[in-house]
C-alpha beads as a LAMMPS data file, in Angstrom:
LAMMPS data file: protein, C-alpha beads

425 atoms
424 bonds

1 atom types
1 bond types

-500.0 500.0 xlo xhi
-500.0 500.0 ylo yhi
-500.0 500.0 zlo zhi

Masses

1 110.0

Atoms # bond

1 1 1 -0.311 0.029 -0.089
2 1 1 0.754 3.413 -0.557
3 1 1 0.964 6.469 1.895
4 1 1 0.042 9.524 0.658
5 1 1 -0.236 13.064 2.361
6 1 1 -3.286 12.606 3.914
7 1 1 -2.167 9.514 5.865
8 1 1 0.545 11.961 7.559
9 1 1 -2.513 13.859 8.955
10 1 1 -3.811 11.500 11.087
11 1 1 -3.118 12.196 14.708
12 1 1 -1.307 9.405 17.116
13 1 1 -4.463 9.469 19.640
14 1 1 -6.605 7.857 16.632
15 1 1 -5.259 4.266 17.911
16 1 1 -5.179 3.024 21.357
17 1 1 -1.595 2.269 21.565
18 1 1 -1.008 5.878 20.646
19 1 1 -2.749 7.506 23.296
20 1 1 0.160 6.430 25.666
21 1 1 2.774 8.628 23.577
22 1 1 0.525 11.312 23.575
23 1 1 0.309 11.575 27.275
24 1 1 3.946 11.680 27.749
25 1 1 3.789 14.666 25.066
26 1 1 0.027 15.759 25.865
27 1 1 0.858 19.291 24.238
28 1 1 2.134 17.878 21.012
29 1 1 0.493 17.481 17.978
30 1 1 1.913 13.860 16.345
31 1 1 1.690 13.350 12.730
32 1 1 1.476 10.002 11.169
33 1 1 5.260 9.872 10.406
34 1 1 5.701 10.191 13.940
35 1 1 3.380 7.524 14.868
36 1 1 4.754 4.732 12.497
37 1 1 8.268 5.814 13.311
38 1 1 8.039 6.476 17.223
39 1 1 5.657 3.716 18.460
40 1 1 8.149 1.326 19.292
41 1 1 9.707 3.417 21.596
42 1 1 6.498 3.127 23.696
43 1 1 5.583 -0.228 23.264
44 1 1 8.697 -2.247 23.650
45 1 1 8.199 -6.115 22.468
46 1 1 5.147 -5.165 20.495
47 1 1 4.549 -5.595 16.617
48 1 1 5.028 -1.719 15.450
49 1 1 5.444 -1.080 12.006
50 1 1 9.108 0.789 11.127
51 1 1 10.541 -1.644 13.783
52 1 1 11.901 -4.961 14.830
53 1 1 12.811 -5.317 18.692
54 1 1 13.838 -8.565 20.829
55 1 1 16.496 -9.903 19.016
56 1 1 19.412 -10.792 21.658
57 1 1 22.049 -8.950 22.895
58 1 1 25.049 -8.320 20.747
59 1 1 28.117 -10.148 21.667
60 1 1 31.444 -8.994 19.979
61 1 1 31.758 -11.858 17.885
62 1 1 28.265 -10.402 16.309
63 1 1 29.884 -7.969 14.322
64 1 1 28.078 -7.831 10.547
65 1 1 25.388 -9.913 11.460
66 1 1 21.424 -9.105 11.219
67 1 1 20.046 -6.539 13.756
68 1 1 16.983 -8.469 14.676
69 1 1 13.852 -9.578 12.571
70 1 1 12.333 -7.267 9.759
71 1 1 9.106 -6.921 7.993
72 1 1 9.079 -5.582 4.330
73 1 1 5.885 -3.830 4.852
74 1 1 6.934 -2.351 8.176
75 1 1 10.163 -1.321 6.297
76 1 1 8.205 0.548 3.209
77 1 1 5.532 2.122 5.635
78 1 1 8.530 4.252 7.375
79 1 1 10.443 4.727 4.200
80 1 1 7.049 5.962 2.324
81 1 1 6.359 8.487 5.514
82 1 1 9.373 9.808 5.819
83 1 1 10.433 8.119 9.085
84 1 1 12.848 5.456 9.709
85 1 1 12.715 1.790 10.953
86 1 1 15.306 1.127 14.058
87 1 1 16.354 -2.393 15.217
88 1 1 15.747 -1.555 19.095
89 1 1 16.641 -3.987 21.910
90 1 1 13.665 -4.212 24.807
91 1 1 16.252 -2.338 26.693
92 1 1 16.618 0.165 24.432
93 1 1 13.705 1.627 23.869
94 1 1 13.945 4.251 26.325
95 1 1 16.790 5.465 25.598
96 1 1 15.059 6.015 21.925
97 1 1 13.234 8.739 23.510
98 1 1 16.043 10.994 22.691
99 1 1 14.838 11.097 19.048
100 1 1 10.943 11.372 20.126
101 1 1 11.699 14.245 22.072
102 1 1 13.515 15.587 19.481
103 1 1 11.335 14.498 16.255
104 1 1 8.163 16.483 18.171
105 1 1 9.792 20.361 18.669
106 1 1 7.919 23.045 16.663
107 1 1 9.367 23.767 13.492
108 1 1 11.051 20.525 12.783
109 1 1 12.345 20.216 9.442
110 1 1 13.882 17.309 7.767
111 1 1 17.203 18.441 5.928
112 1 1 18.406 15.000 4.586
113 1 1 16.872 11.219 4.324
114 1 1 18.426 8.359 2.626
115 1 1 18.714 4.863 2.551
116 1 1 20.977 2.675 0.743
117 1 1 23.224 -0.585 1.054
118 1 1 26.476 -0.008 1.326
119 1 1 29.719 -1.201 -0.793
120 1 1 31.869 1.145 0.497
121 1 1 32.346 4.114 3.350
122 1 1 29.570 6.435 2.243
123 1 1 29.699 10.188 3.466
124 1 1 26.513 12.264 2.998
125 1 1 26.970 16.122 3.196
126 1 1 24.556 18.045 5.407
127 1 1 24.364 21.979 4.826
128 1 1 23.494 23.447 8.003
129 1 1 22.297 27.060 7.454
130 1 1 22.339 30.324 10.052
131 1 1 18.842 29.689 11.299
132 1 1 18.894 26.034 12.397
133 1 1 18.746 26.202 16.564
134 1 1 19.421 22.653 16.811
135 1 1 19.830 19.718 14.543
136 1 1 19.605 15.695 14.607
137 1 1 20.678 12.930 13.253
138 1 1 19.050 9.538 13.247
139 1 1 20.901 6.652 12.403
140 1 1 19.658 3.256 11.751
141 1 1 21.362 -0.237 10.576
142 1 1 19.914 -3.679 9.952
143 1 1 23.545 -4.997 10.425
144 1 1 25.345 -5.310 13.383
145 1 1 28.614 -3.408 13.164
146 1 1 27.829 -1.024 11.017
147 1 1 29.009 2.853 11.950
148 1 1 27.976 6.388 11.933
149 1 1 30.462 8.940 12.517
150 1 1 30.001 12.503 12.113
151 1 1 31.956 15.629 11.574
152 1 1 32.056 19.400 11.645
153 1 1 32.557 21.826 9.604
154 1 1 35.936 22.265 10.442
155 1 1 36.515 18.699 10.656
156 1 1 36.156 17.947 14.253
157 1 1 34.313 14.842 15.623
158 1 1 31.485 14.783 17.194
159 1 1 31.823 13.320 20.794
160 1 1 29.674 13.229 23.918
161 1 1 29.215 16.372 25.310
162 1 1 31.297 18.356 22.921
163 1 1 29.735 21.626 21.800
164 1 1 26.708 21.032 22.885
165 1 1 26.318 16.915 21.871
166 1 1 23.939 14.760 23.260
167 1 1 24.627 11.109 21.860
168 1 1 22.456 8.100 22.380
169 1 1 24.592 5.154 21.219
170 1 1 22.269 2.144 19.887
171 1 1 23.217 -1.697 18.874
172 1 1 22.274 -0.966 15.573
173 1 1 21.728 2.968 15.019
174 1 1 22.951 6.207 16.699
175 1 1 20.808 9.170 17.728
176 1 1 23.050 12.584 18.048
177 1 1 21.592 16.032 18.552
178 1 1 23.662 18.742 18.943
179 1 1 22.482 22.528 19.966
180 1 1 23.567 25.677 18.114
181 1 1 25.171 23.255 15.909
182 1 1 28.087 25.501 13.500
183 1 1 27.188 26.508 10.298
184 1 1 28.479 24.964 7.203
185 1 1 28.699 21.751 5.688
186 1 1 28.596 18.311 7.843
187 1 1 29.917 15.375 6.894
188 1 1 28.097 11.572 8.170
189 1 1 30.708 8.743 7.435
190 1 1 28.696 5.939 6.902
191 1 1 30.888 2.633 7.381
192 1 1 30.182 -1.322 7.216
193 1 1 27.825 -3.512 5.828
194 1 1 24.242 -4.123 4.813
195 1 1 21.463 -1.478 4.571
196 1 1 21.554 1.969 6.488
197 1 1 19.046 4.579 7.165
198 1 1 20.136 8.285 8.012
199 1 1 17.819 11.211 8.603
200 1 1 18.828 14.570 9.941
201 1 1 16.403 17.250 11.498
202 1 1 16.770 20.447 12.019
203 1 1 14.782 23.103 14.146
204 1 1 14.488 25.810 12.385
205 1 1 12.408 28.917 10.486
206 1 1 12.661 27.180 7.178
207 1 1 10.643 24.326 6.676
208 1 1 7.943 23.154 4.068
209 1 1 4.065 23.055 4.820
210 1 1 3.186 21.283 2.497
211 1 1 4.157 19.863 -1.412
212 1 1 1.486 17.916 -3.083
213 1 1 0.347 17.214 -6.704
214 1 1 -2.572 18.854 -7.876
215 1 1 -5.090 18.908 -10.788
216 1 1 -7.821 22.015 -11.848
217 1 1 -11.035 21.292 -10.269
218 1 1 -14.357 22.526 -8.396
219 1 1 -17.067 24.110 -9.755
220 1 1 -17.559 26.571 -12.661
221 1 1 -16.921 29.931 -11.489
222 1 1 -14.720 28.471 -8.451
223 1 1 -12.051 26.501 -10.118
224 1 1 -8.836 26.144 -8.071
225 1 1 -5.869 23.395 -7.383
226 1 1 -6.532 20.537 -5.805
227 1 1 -4.625 17.527 -4.172
228 1 1 -4.780 14.637 -6.831
229 1 1 -5.892 11.162 -5.321
230 1 1 -3.222 8.903 -4.651
231 1 1 0.263 9.242 -6.236
232 1 1 0.784 11.238 -9.577
233 1 1 0.760 8.970 -13.163
234 1 1 3.665 7.829 -14.927
235 1 1 3.918 9.001 -18.641
236 1 1 2.931 12.474 -18.556
237 1 1 3.653 15.487 -16.909
238 1 1 2.140 16.355 -13.133
239 1 1 1.595 19.708 -11.836
240 1 1 3.207 20.257 -8.497
241 1 1 2.198 22.791 -5.772
242 1 1 4.024 23.383 -2.535
243 1 1 3.853 26.202 0.535
244 1 1 6.816 26.834 3.055
245 1 1 7.957 28.857 5.791
246 1 1 10.528 31.049 4.428
247 1 1 11.258 34.263 6.158
248 1 1 14.514 33.197 6.783
249 1 1 15.362 31.876 3.178
250 1 1 16.750 34.768 0.487
251 1 1 16.655 31.991 -2.231
252 1 1 14.426 28.448 -3.042
253 1 1 15.353 26.343 -5.514
254 1 1 13.264 23.277 -6.254
255 1 1 14.710 19.882 -6.575
256 1 1 13.747 15.625 -6.697
257 1 1 15.853 13.626 -4.450
258 1 1 15.990 10.120 -4.771
259 1 1 15.649 7.414 -1.264
260 1 1 19.485 7.703 -1.693
261 1 1 19.496 11.350 -0.673
262 1 1 21.081 12.249 -4.239
263 1 1 19.780 14.822 -5.996
264 1 1 17.694 13.047 -9.302
265 1 1 16.650 16.165 -11.453
266 1 1 16.071 19.854 -10.828
267 1 1 12.435 21.213 -10.499
268 1 1 11.223 24.787 -11.616
269 1 1 8.567 26.223 -9.714
270 1 1 6.791 29.697 -10.132
271 1 1 5.548 31.722 -6.757
272 1 1 2.176 32.085 -6.224
273 1 1 2.017 34.723 -3.723
274 1 1 4.726 36.958 -1.761
275 1 1 4.075 36.028 1.905
276 1 1 7.289 34.274 2.925
277 1 1 5.628 33.367 6.331
278 1 1 3.363 31.389 3.632
279 1 1 5.007 31.180 0.200
280 1 1 3.352 29.185 -1.958
281 1 1 5.075 28.073 -5.697
282 1 1 3.198 25.795 -8.491
283 1 1 4.867 23.965 -11.917
284 1 1 4.641 21.448 -14.074
285 1 1 7.343 18.570 -13.268
286 1 1 8.206 15.624 -15.733
287 1 1 8.292 12.903 -13.364
288 1 1 11.643 10.568 -12.484
289 1 1 10.718 6.544 -13.215
290 1 1 12.492 6.440 -9.573
291 1 1 10.846 6.842 -6.302
292 1 1 11.438 10.486 -5.124
293 1 1 11.138 13.454 -2.346
294 1 1 10.513 17.262 -3.196
295 1 1 13.731 18.642 -1.450
296 1 1 14.505 22.467 -1.634
297 1 1 17.874 24.397 -1.132
298 1 1 19.061 28.016 -1.508
299 1 1 20.888 30.416 0.860
300 1 1 19.343 31.661 4.275
301 1 1 19.214 35.394 4.481
302 1 1 23.115 35.506 5.905
303 1 1 24.270 33.840 2.867
304 1 1 24.892 30.628 3.641
305 1 1 23.028 27.274 2.204
306 1 1 20.179 25.441 3.319
307 1 1 18.483 22.154 2.544
308 1 1 15.048 20.704 3.500
309 1 1 13.140 17.647 2.720
310 1 1 9.340 17.148 2.261
311 1 1 8.636 13.892 4.390
312 1 1 6.236 12.047 1.615
313 1 1 8.246 9.516 -0.884
314 1 1 6.469 9.562 -4.158
315 1 1 6.533 7.883 -7.465
316 1 1 4.698 7.433 -10.653
317 1 1 2.526 4.757 -10.682
318 1 1 1.204 3.182 -13.950
319 1 1 -2.850 2.165 -12.180
320 1 1 -5.285 5.080 -11.278
321 1 1 -8.145 5.062 -8.884
322 1 1 -10.728 7.696 -8.789
323 1 1 -13.696 8.105 -6.612
324 1 1 -17.135 8.588 -9.089
325 1 1 -19.101 11.463 -6.446
326 1 1 -22.471 10.824 -6.984
327 1 1 -22.993 11.897 -3.717
328 1 1 -21.005 13.398 -0.462
329 1 1 -24.178 12.243 2.381
330 1 1 -24.288 9.483 4.178
331 1 1 -28.175 8.361 5.781
332 1 1 -28.303 7.350 9.216
333 1 1 -30.228 3.676 9.146
334 1 1 -29.248 3.400 5.572
335 1 1 -27.305 1.379 3.010
336 1 1 -25.136 3.376 0.009
337 1 1 -23.227 2.013 -2.986
338 1 1 -19.749 4.089 -3.146
339 1 1 -18.313 3.778 -6.933
340 1 1 -14.132 3.974 -7.489
341 1 1 -12.786 3.760 -11.191
342 1 1 -9.803 2.173 -11.506
343 1 1 -7.386 2.659 -15.155
344 1 1 -4.906 0.972 -16.039
345 1 1 -2.591 3.101 -17.603
346 1 1 0.002 -0.075 -18.578
347 1 1 0.905 -3.416 -19.568
348 1 1 -2.494 -6.150 -19.252
349 1 1 -2.721 -7.204 -15.696
350 1 1 -4.691 -7.877 -13.023
351 1 1 -5.475 -5.627 -9.485
352 1 1 -6.194 -6.949 -5.867
353 1 1 -8.634 -4.723 -4.815
354 1 1 -8.002 -3.504 -0.775
355 1 1 -10.730 -1.021 0.589
356 1 1 -10.600 0.015 4.433
357 1 1 -12.597 3.526 6.255
358 1 1 -12.696 5.104 9.311
359 1 1 -15.675 4.170 10.720
360 1 1 -16.310 0.115 10.123
361 1 1 -19.267 1.878 7.076
362 1 1 -17.654 -0.614 4.108
363 1 1 -19.384 -3.849 3.886
364 1 1 -19.806 -5.696 0.612
365 1 1 -16.541 -4.611 -2.186
366 1 1 -17.726 -5.932 -6.141
367 1 1 -15.562 -6.797 -7.886
368 1 1 -11.750 -7.906 -5.358
369 1 1 -9.787 -8.353 -8.326
370 1 1 -10.338 -6.379 -11.678
371 1 1 -8.378 -7.483 -14.741
372 1 1 -7.929 -4.636 -17.512
373 1 1 -6.296 -4.360 -20.616
374 1 1 -3.846 -1.684 -21.598
375 1 1 -5.912 1.145 -21.110
376 1 1 -8.958 0.051 -19.893
377 1 1 -10.745 1.082 -16.830
378 1 1 -13.227 -1.246 -14.280
379 1 1 -15.432 -0.097 -11.883
380 1 1 -15.198 -0.900 -7.894
381 1 1 -18.452 -0.937 -6.007
382 1 1 -18.037 -0.623 -2.453
383 1 1 -21.027 -0.953 -0.158
384 1 1 -21.609 1.482 2.647
385 1 1 -24.048 0.579 5.660
386 1 1 -24.613 3.612 8.041
387 1 1 -25.865 2.189 12.120
388 1 1 -28.950 3.959 13.205
389 1 1 -26.948 5.832 15.749
390 1 1 -23.793 7.268 14.122
391 1 1 -21.483 9.881 16.423
392 1 1 -22.518 13.443 16.243
393 1 1 -20.576 15.233 13.390
394 1 1 -19.492 11.970 12.106
395 1 1 -16.992 11.452 8.608
396 1 1 -16.393 8.432 6.766
397 1 1 -13.327 8.236 5.132
398 1 1 -13.244 5.029 2.469
399 1 1 -9.626 4.703 1.109
400 1 1 -9.385 2.179 -2.133
401 1 1 -5.843 0.502 -2.993
402 1 1 -5.591 -1.354 -6.446
403 1 1 -2.029 -3.210 -6.796
404 1 1 -0.952 -5.588 -9.452
405 1 1 -1.179 -9.241 -8.995
406 1 1 2.364 -9.711 -11.050
407 1 1 5.203 -7.594 -12.600
408 1 1 5.862 -4.791 -13.474
409 1 1 4.442 -3.861 -10.110
410 1 1 2.220 -0.955 -9.729
411 1 1 -0.013 0.485 -7.061
412 1 1 -2.347 3.742 -6.696
413 1 1 -5.053 4.435 -3.952
414 1 1 -7.690 7.304 -3.717
415 1 1 -9.458 8.493 -0.758
416 1 1 -13.242 8.999 -0.664
417 1 1 -14.801 11.730 2.141
418 1 1 -18.535 11.167 3.020
419 1 1 -20.232 13.308 6.042
420 1 1 -22.947 11.515 7.574
421 1 1 -26.417 13.362 8.371
422 1 1 -27.330 13.673 11.949
423 1 1 -30.806 11.533 13.136
424 1 1 -33.674 12.808 12.729
425 1 1 -35.192 13.579 15.962

Bonds

1 1 1 2
2 1 2 3
3 1 3 4
4 1 4 5
5 1 5 6
6 1 6 7
7 1 7 8
8 1 8 9
9 1 9 10
10 1 10 11
11 1 11 12
12 1 12 13
13 1 13 14
14 1 14 15
15 1 15 16
16 1 16 17
17 1 17 18
18 1 18 19
19 1 19 20
20 1 20 21
21 1 21 22
22 1 22 23
23 1 23 24
24 1 24 25
25 1 25 26
26 1 26 27
27 1 27 28
28 1 28 29
29 1 29 30
30 1 30 31
31 1 31 32
32 1 32 33
33 1 33 34
34 1 34 35
35 1 35 36
36 1 36 37
37 1 37 38
38 1 38 39
39 1 39 40
40 1 40 41
41 1 41 42
42 1 42 43
43 1 43 44
44 1 44 45
45 1 45 46
46 1 46 47
47 1 47 48
48 1 48 49
49 1 49 50
50 1 50 51
51 1 51 52
52 1 52 53
53 1 53 54
54 1 54 55
55 1 55 56
56 1 56 57
57 1 57 58
58 1 58 59
59 1 59 60
60 1 60 61
61 1 61 62
62 1 62 63
63 1 63 64
64 1 64 65
65 1 65 66
66 1 66 67
67 1 67 68
68 1 68 69
69 1 69 70
70 1 70 71
71 1 71 72
72 1 72 73
73 1 73 74
74 1 74 75
75 1 75 76
76 1 76 77
77 1 77 78
78 1 78 79
79 1 79 80
80 1 80 81
81 1 81 82
82 1 82 83
83 1 83 84
84 1 84 85
85 1 85 86
86 1 86 87
87 1 87 88
88 1 88 89
89 1 89 90
90 1 90 91
91 1 91 92
92 1 92 93
93 1 93 94
94 1 94 95
95 1 95 96
96 1 96 97
97 1 97 98
98 1 98 99
99 1 99 100
100 1 100 101
101 1 101 102
102 1 102 103
103 1 103 104
104 1 104 105
105 1 105 106
106 1 106 107
107 1 107 108
108 1 108 109
109 1 109 110
110 1 110 111
111 1 111 112
112 1 112 113
113 1 113 114
114 1 114 115
115 1 115 116
116 1 116 117
117 1 117 118
118 1 118 119
119 1 119 120
120 1 120 121
121 1 121 122
122 1 122 123
123 1 123 124
124 1 124 125
125 1 125 126
126 1 126 127
127 1 127 128
128 1 128 129
129 1 129 130
130 1 130 131
131 1 131 132
132 1 132 133
133 1 133 134
134 1 134 135
135 1 135 136
136 1 136 137
137 1 137 138
138 1 138 139
139 1 139 140
140 1 140 141
141 1 141 142
142 1 142 143
143 1 143 144
144 1 144 145
145 1 145 146
146 1 146 147
147 1 147 148
148 1 148 149
149 1 149 150
150 1 150 151
151 1 151 152
152 1 152 153
153 1 153 154
154 1 154 155
155 1 155 156
156 1 156 157
157 1 157 158
158 1 158 159
159 1 159 160
160 1 160 161
161 1 161 162
162 1 162 163
163 1 163 164
164 1 164 165
165 1 165 166
166 1 166 167
167 1 167 168
168 1 168 169
169 1 169 170
170 1 170 171
171 1 171 172
172 1 172 173
173 1 173 174
174 1 174 175
175 1 175 176
176 1 176 177
177 1 177 178
178 1 178 179
179 1 179 180
180 1 180 181
181 1 181 182
182 1 182 183
183 1 183 184
184 1 184 185
185 1 185 186
186 1 186 187
187 1 187 188
188 1 188 189
189 1 189 190
190 1 190 191
191 1 191 192
192 1 192 193
193 1 193 194
194 1 194 195
195 1 195 196
196 1 196 197
197 1 197 198
198 1 198 199
199 1 199 200
200 1 200 201
201 1 201 202
202 1 202 203
203 1 203 204
204 1 204 205
205 1 205 206
206 1 206 207
207 1 207 208
208 1 208 209
209 1 209 210
210 1 210 211
211 1 211 212
212 1 212 213
213 1 213 214
214 1 214 215
215 1 215 216
216 1 216 217
217 1 217 218
218 1 218 219
219 1 219 220
220 1 220 221
221 1 221 222
222 1 222 223
223 1 223 224
224 1 224 225
225 1 225 226
226 1 226 227
227 1 227 228
228 1 228 229
229 1 229 230
230 1 230 231
231 1 231 232
232 1 232 233
233 1 233 234
234 1 234 235
235 1 235 236
236 1 236 237
237 1 237 238
238 1 238 239
239 1 239 240
240 1 240 241
241 1 241 242
242 1 242 243
243 1 243 244
244 1 244 245
245 1 245 246
246 1 246 247
247 1 247 248
248 1 248 249
249 1 249 250
250 1 250 251
251 1 251 252
252 1 252 253
253 1 253 254
254 1 254 255
255 1 255 256
256 1 256 257
257 1 257 258
258 1 258 259
259 1 259 260
260 1 260 261
261 1 261 262
262 1 262 263
263 1 263 264
264 1 264 265
265 1 265 266
266 1 266 267
267 1 267 268
268 1 268 269
269 1 269 270
270 1 270 271
271 1 271 272
272 1 272 273
273 1 273 274
274 1 274 275
275 1 275 276
276 1 276 277
277 1 277 278
278 1 278 279
279 1 279 280
280 1 280 281
281 1 281 282
282 1 282 283
283 1 283 284
284 1 284 285
285 1 285 286
286 1 286 287
287 1 287 288
288 1 288 289
289 1 289 290
290 1 290 291
291 1 291 292
292 1 292 293
293 1 293 294
294 1 294 295
295 1 295 296
296 1 296 297
297 1 297 298
298 1 298 299
299 1 299 300
300 1 300 301
301 1 301 302
302 1 302 303
303 1 303 304
304 1 304 305
305 1 305 306
306 1 306 307
307 1 307 308
308 1 308 309
309 1 309 310
310 1 310 311
311 1 311 312
312 1 312 313
313 1 313 314
314 1 314 315
315 1 315 316
316 1 316 317
317 1 317 318
318 1 318 319
319 1 319 320
320 1 320 321
321 1 321 322
322 1 322 323
323 1 323 324
324 1 324 325
325 1 325 326
326 1 326 327
327 1 327 328
328 1 328 329
329 1 329 330
330 1 330 331
331 1 331 332
332 1 332 333
333 1 333 334
334 1 334 335
335 1 335 336
336 1 336 337
337 1 337 338
338 1 338 339
339 1 339 340
340 1 340 341
341 1 341 342
342 1 342 343
343 1 343 344
344 1 344 345
345 1 345 346
346 1 346 347
347 1 347 348
348 1 348 349
349 1 349 350
350 1 350 351
351 1 351 352
352 1 352 353
353 1 353 354
354 1 354 355
355 1 355 356
356 1 356 357
357 1 357 358
358 1 358 359
359 1 359 360
360 1 360 361
361 1 361 362
362 1 362 363
363 1 363 364
364 1 364 365
365 1 365 366
366 1 366 367
367 1 367 368
368 1 368 369
369 1 369 370
370 1 370 371
371 1 371 372
372 1 372 373
373 1 373 374
374 1 374 375
375 1 375 376
376 1 376 377
377 1 377 378
378 1 378 379
379 1 379 380
380 1 380 381
381 1 381 382
382 1 382 383
383 1 383 384
384 1 384 385
385 1 385 386
386 1 386 387
387 1 387 388
388 1 388 389
389 1 389 390
390 1 390 391
391 1 391 392
392 1 392 393
393 1 393 394
394 1 394 395
395 1 395 396
396 1 396 397
397 1 397 398
398 1 398 399
399 1 399 400
400 1 400 401
401 1 401 402
402 1 402 403
403 1 403 404
404 1 404 405
405 1 405 406
406 1 406 407
407 1 407 408
408 1 408 409
409 1 409 410
410 1 410 411
411 1 411 412
412 1 412 413
413 1 413 414
414 1 414 415
415 1 415 416
416 1 416 417
417 1 417 418
418 1 418 419
419 1 419 420
420 1 420 421
421 1 421 422
422 1 422 423
423 1 423 424
424 1 424 425
């Protein structure tokens, strides 16, 4: 399943285990990305998306051994939402609250997100600007013995307590926070074997507010740009809309970055307004064949380089899922049929259909699989059974996912939102 920007808006307290995390940080508004990245720090020993736990303590001879169990679906969830999977021993759950604390500060922006499989020592450069008050490096690996070394712009190695550094050492990872970090290009040197993940976050006044692919829609005389359902489509240009807080930025140059953190291509966006506290841009983008994140670089007001990544991972897909808007409101004690169109833009193939919703109204789904030739479309019918007394002001969000059952892999999704009318008195 693919996770678009909407899922990042879900609050952690929507899930029962997350209530425990919310109680630890009651003043925080935690996003879905925080949920999938951070819940394991609360639920030691539980099966949590993006984390592997309960491995045996590492022995000196265990270098280059796997760090623990890994679930590809959970790792993909973390990658898609901009989190990182961490392989924790049960005893390390408390230590990992270091990252919880730093990730939930106000105005935290991702400076770099990268993953890869090591063939040799990898050196990643991280620009730290003059408006970043704190910077946190979160490093994870699936293979014991793989290490992260951080060096300041001066070349000095970061060590515990030196220069305001706080370091949490994990068997298969490392979390480093530096307050009032030195301005300039930092180096993250990763050595060892296996796959790694590195995320650098800064508390700063330069940050993304949103980055989403949009299309023209709305009623006549009320047209505008609205977020597309799911992921953009391969083989055709897409319209990207970005908003960011840029009062402390002098220049803004956008680009697309791969999962390895490297730049794929530059993107030209035109500004829609001049409010630098909520600066908006829009433009047409030629989509790459690789998964990508939207990123921006430039100079801050003092002329120092900065860089920001938007958390969500995007990828061009060859299947489109879209809701058929025949109604927007559900009536208590009723049965309604919502329709979705699935369009195949690639080679002939069969798609598995998965449907979920927030209120549990979904009943029958027909069909559960859909065979489509190139360019063909099919209709999915979702039966919604509305109870007699739904909660006041309730809304139901129906998510439909179409995923190919054989190579070449592709999948996409759409969300339809329905309000629920108040029951008659």
